[in-house]
N, C-alpha and C positions, 0 to 999 in steps of 0.2 A: 136840436141834435141829441140823439139818444146816448145816455151814459154807457160806460163799458159794462159788460155782463156781470163782472164781479160785484157791481153795486146792486144787482138784483138778487134778492134773497127770499126764501120761503121756508117755513117750518113744516115738517111732516112728522107723523108718528113712526116709531121704529118698526111697526108691523107693515108699513108701506114699502120697506126695503126688502126686495126679493132678489137674491143673487146680486147681479150687477145692475139692477134697474130700480127705479122709483115708480110706484104705482100712485099717480096723483088722484086724489079724491075729487068729487064734483066741486066742492068748495075751493080746492086748490086750483082747479082749472078755471073757475070763475075769476079767481084772483090773478092768475097768470094772464088771462085774456083781457080782463076789463080794468085791472088796476096797474099791472106792470106792462100791459100791452105787448106781450111777447108773442112770437110766432114759432111754429115748428122749425126746427133747425137751429134755433138760438140757444145760447148757453146761460146758465145761472148757477147760483150757489144754493144748495139745499142743506138745511140744518135739521138734525134729528134729536136735538137735546143733548147730544154728547159729542158729535163729530160734524164736520161739514164736508160736502161732496160737490165737486164740479160736475155738472150734468149737462147733457144736450137734450133738448125737447124733441120727442118723436111721437108719431101716431101709433096708438095701440090698435083698438078697433075703430069703427067709424066715429064713435063719440068719446073715445078715451085717449088721454095723453099719458105717455110714460117718459121717464127720464133715464137715459143711459149714463151710468157713472163712468167718468173719465179719470183714470189714475187712482191713487190711494186716498183714503179719507184723511182729513186734517183734524187732529185732536186739539181740544181746548188746552191752552196753557194756563197754569195756576196764576192767580193774582198774588201780588206781594203781601196781601192781607186777606184773611178769610172773615167776611162780614156777614152776620146774620141779623135779622131785624124782627123783634117782637113788638107789635104795635097794637094799641087799643082799637077795637073794632069801630069803624066810622060808617058814615053813609056810603052807599055803593060807589058814588063818583069819587070821593076822596080816597076810598080804599083802593080803587083801581089806579088812581094817581100814584099812590105809594108803591104798588106792585109794578106798574109800568116804569116809573123813573128809577125805582130801586133796582129793577132788573137791568136797565141801561147802565147804571153805575157799578154793578157787579155784586149785588147781594146774592149770597149762596142759598140762604134759607129764609123763609118768611114764617113767622109764628103769630097769627091773629089772636088777640087776647080779648076775653070778655071781662072787662074791668067794672068796678063798682059804679063808675060814672059814665060808662058807655051808654049812649042814648038809644041804642038798638042792637039787636043781634043781627048777624049777617043774613041778608035776604037772598043772596045768590050762592050758588054752589061753587065748589073749588074748580069745577070744570071751566066755569067762566073766567076765574082768575088765572087758570093755566093758559087759556087762550090769550088773555091780555099779556101774560109773560112771554108767550111764544111770539106774539106780534112785536113786542119790545126787543126780543132777541133778533128777529129778522131786520128790524129797523137799525139796530145798533151794530149788528155783525157779531154779536156774542154767540159763541158756539154751544155752551152748556146752559141748559134751562135750569133755573133755580127750583128748589123744592119748596112747595107751598103746603104747609100743614093745616089740618083742620083746626077751627077755633077751639080754644081751651081757656079755662080759668087760669089766673096768674099763679095760684098755688100749684096747680097741676104742671104748668110749664116749668116752674122752679124745681120741681121734683125730677124732671126728665131731661133738662138741658145738659149739654156736655160740660163737665166741670173743667175741661182743658181750655175752655173759652173764658175770656174776661167779660163779666157783666158790667155794662155802663148804662145807667138810666139818666134820662134827661130831666133836669130840675131847674127851678127858677130862684132858689134861695139866694140871698145876697152874698153869702160867703162861699158859694159853690165855685169850684175851679173851672176855668174855661176848658172846653173839650180838648183843644190842642195841648194844654198842659197835662191833662190826664193821659192823653195818648203818649206823650213823651216818657211816661213812667211805665209803659207796657213791658211786660216780661214774656209776652206770647204774641204770635201773629194771628190769633183768632179772637174776634170780638163779637159780642152780642149786644146790640143796642135795645133798650126798652124805652118806648115812648108811649105817652098816654093817649087817651081818647080826647074828644072835644072838652070834656070836663076835667081832664088832667088825671093825675095819680093821687089817690087819697093818702093820708098819713099812715093808715093801716097798711096800705099796699107798699108804701115806701119802707115801712118797718120790715115787711117781708123781704123786700129787695136787699136792704142793708144786712139782714140776717143771713142772706145768701152771698154776702161779700160783694154786692154790687156797689159801684162807685158812682156818685152823682156827678154830672157834668153840665155846664151851662153853654148855651149857644149865643149868648149876648144879652143886651140890656132890654130888649123888647120881647113881648109875648108873641110867639109865632103860632100860626094855625097848626093843628095836630099833624096834618099831612106834610106841611112845610118843614116842621121840625124834624120829622123822621127822615125826609129826603136830604135836608141840609146836613144832618149828622153823618149820613153815609157818604155824602160828597166830600165833606171835610176829611173823614178818615181815609178814604181812598186816595185823595190828593196828598195827604200826609204820608201815607205809605209809599206812594210813588216817589216823593221827594227824598224820603229817608233811605229807601233801598236802592235808589238809582245812583247814589253817591259812590 
């Protein structure tokens, strides 16, 4: 039995919106036909990175599909906490895991970092990461696509990040406070997590973070993989915010 149309979602670029229609690309049409198995006359939700639209599929030319927009667009509602994630560059697979799951959880901005112990520089372009984020938006129903910045050095990132956000870096030292305890002392609803690469964060890099008023936080007693730590931290923070601000 086919699910309701509202469960079918696809991402498009904002240039594909013309007046009250969506001009689907060949890749969009392939996805609609062969993945979602939709036919002309059916409805679905289209996401453009900022809004969502209810559309009905119609035929343009003999080989083109268009979507006619029904009603007004739905705008994304803000999350109870603004979370950004600065993470040490990893292998392509783990990097995509961070972007995919971080997008699903509500990360607003991603900052890939080239750290001293990063075992490689990114081999893919931001366009690939953006496609991963768009796919995660379509899967999760998230309306607003996160911003993905170009890779940078930690020192460069610390000179440019928003000072209105609270920096929290993930650490393993014995006396480091648990993340939930650190979150309980927040005086802002904007957080930037900094997580290391496979080799972690060096003492020199932690010194830079501490000089930028970053607070260390622990995720537990075991050593997590770099991609796992980044995703877990975001998940904990979002759940903490939902509990705190829903009271």
